[in-house]
C-alpha positions as CSV (number, residue, x, y, z in Angstrom):
1,M,57.2,31.4,15.8
2,R,54.6,31.5,13.9
3,R,55.2,28.1,12.9
4,H,54.4,27.0,16.5
5,H,51.1,29.2,16.2
6,T,50.5,27.2,13.3
7,Q,51.1,23.9,14.9
8,R,49.7,24.2,18.0
9,R,45.9,26.0,15.9
10,S,45.6,22.6,13.9
11,R,46.3,21.0,17.2
12,L,42.8,22.3,18.2
13,V,40.8,22.0,15.8
14,R,41.4,18.0,15.1
15,P,39.6,18.1,19.0
16,V,37.0,19.7,18.7
17,A,36.3,18.5,14.7
18,L,36.3,15.0,16.8
19,V,34.2,16.8,19.9
20,A,31.4,17.5,17.5
21,A,30.9,14.8,15.1
22,A,30.1,12.7,18.4
23,A,27.7,15.4,20.1
24,L,26.0,14.7,16.8
25,A,26.3,11.6,16.9
26,L,25.1,10.6,20.0
27,S,21.9,13.5,19.3
28,L,21.0,11.0,16.9
29,A,21.0,7.9,18.9
30,T,19.8,8.4,21.1
31,A,16.6,11.6,19.7
32,P,13.6,9.8,20.9
33,A,11.3,7.5,18.5
34,A,8.4,9.3,18.2
35,A,10.2,12.8,16.5
36,A,12.6,10.4,14.2
37,S,8.7,8.4,12.9
38,P,5.3,9.8,11.0
39,T,2.7,11.1,12.6
40,A,-0.4,9.0,12.1
41,A,-1.8,12.4,10.2
42,T,0.9,11.6,7.6
43,V,0.9,7.5,6.8
44,Q,-1.2,7.3,3.7
45,A,-3.3,4.5,3.7
46,R,-2.8,1.6,0.6
47,A,-5.0,0.0,-1.2
48,R,-5.3,-3.3,-1.0
49,L,-7.6,-6.7,-2.3
50,S,-8.8,-9.9,-0.7
51,V,-10.6,-12.7,-1.6
52,R,-12.2,-15.3,0.7
53,P,-11.6,-18.3,0.5
54,H,-9.1,-18.2,-2.5
55,T,-10.8,-21.1,-3.8
56,V,-13.8,-22.5,-5.2
57,H,-16.0,-24.9,-7.3
58,P,-17.0,-23.4,-10.1
59,G,-20.9,-21.6,-8.7
60,G,-19.4,-21.0,-5.3
61,D,-19.6,-18.4,-3.9
62,V,-17.0,-15.8,-2.3
63,L,-16.6,-12.6,-0.7
64,I,-13.7,-9.8,-2.4
65,T,-13.0,-7.6,0.5
66,G,-10.6,-4.7,0.1
67,L,-9.7,-0.8,0.7
68,I,-9.2,2.1,-1.6
69,P,-7.9,5.1,-0.1
70,T,-9.4,9.2,-1.6
71,S,-6.5,10.0,-0.9
72,G,-2.6,10.0,-2.3
73,P,-1.3,7.4,-5.1
74,Q,-3.8,4.0,-5.0
75,S,-6.4,6.5,-4.2
76,C,-9.4,8.2,-6.0
77,S,-12.4,10.0,-5.1
78,A,-15.1,8.9,-2.0
79,G,-17.5,8.5,-4.7
80,D,-16.4,5.9,-6.6
81,Q,-17.4,3.1,-6.5
82,A,-15.1,0.1,-6.3
83,V,-15.5,-2.4,-9.7
84,P,-13.0,-6.3,-9.5
85,T,-11.6,-7.0,-12.4
86,S,-11.0,-10.3,-14.4
87,S,-11.1,-12.2,-16.9
88,A,-14.5,-12.8,-18.6
89,A,-14.5,-16.5,-17.5
90,L,-14.6,-15.4,-14.5
91,F,-16.3,-11.3,-15.0
92,P,-18.9,-12.7,-17.8
93,P,-19.1,-10.8,-19.8
94,D,-17.0,-8.4,-20.5
95,G,-14.1,-9.0,-16.9
96,F,-15.8,-6.7,-14.6
97,G,-16.7,-8.1,-11.4
98,P,-20.2,-5.7,-9.9
99,A,-19.7,-2.6,-8.4
100,A,-19.3,-1.6,-4.7
101,L,-20.5,1.8,-2.3
102,R,-16.9,2.7,-1.0
103,S,-18.3,3.5,2.6
104,S,-16.7,7.0,3.4
105,S,-12.7,5.1,4.3
106,G,-12.8,3.6,1.3
107,H,-13.5,0.2,1.7
108,F,-15.9,-2.8,0.1
109,R,-17.6,-5.2,-0.1
110,I,-18.8,-7.6,-2.7
111,R,-20.3,-11.3,-3.0
112,Y,-20.4,-12.6,-5.8
113,A,-21.3,-15.9,-7.2
114,V,-18.9,-17.5,-9.1
115,P,-20.0,-18.1,-13.2
116,S,-21.3,-21.6,-13.1
117,S,-19.7,-21.9,-16.9
118,T,-16.1,-20.7,-15.4
119,L,-13.7,-23.3,-16.3
120,P,-11.5,-24.9,-13.8
121,G,-7.5,-22.6,-13.2
122,T,-6.8,-19.4,-11.2
123,Y,-7.9,-16.0,-11.7
124,L,-5.6,-13.2,-11.3
125,I,-8.4,-10.2,-9.8
126,G,-7.9,-6.5,-9.8
127,V,-10.0,-2.9,-8.9
128,R,-10.5,-0.3,-11.0
129,C,-12.0,2.8,-9.2
130,G,-12.3,6.1,-10.8
131,G,-11.9,5.1,-14.0
132,G,-8.2,4.0,-14.0
133,N,-7.3,0.6,-12.7
134,V,-5.6,0.3,-8.4
135,G,-2.5,-1.6,-8.8
136,V,-3.7,-4.2,-6.3
137,S,-4.6,-8.0,-7.2
138,A,-5.3,-11.1,-5.7
139,T,-5.8,-14.4,-6.8
140,L,-8.7,-17.3,-6.3
141,R,-9.0,-20.2,-8.1
142,V,-11.3,-21.8,-9.9
143,F,-11.8,-25.9,-9.2
């Protein structure tokens, strides 16, 4: 009789385990999307940098814009300025461009005249803030 009881228990355990697993899978599949995604308050802005136009003649003007958030991994304090960086050929004499104030949300905008002495080539522009590189870049082609 004991043997019969053990067999009966194992037969009951399998269906209960399968039902529990199916219920869990169903609840995960039908969970609302809002519960699975982070709220707007928890999403951190990412730093970004752009230059327009992408190509310019020496002596031409470009607009360097970007965002350096005030919190998160690619951020700096709200009062710190954004400083574009590249080679000394693009930002004479030391590779640092003009500093720009940032808005309360971290946005900045710099209108820059490429020096007429800048040799043709492709220049990678980065940005510093608070004494460190932010880790974003944009490309400018001088021709």
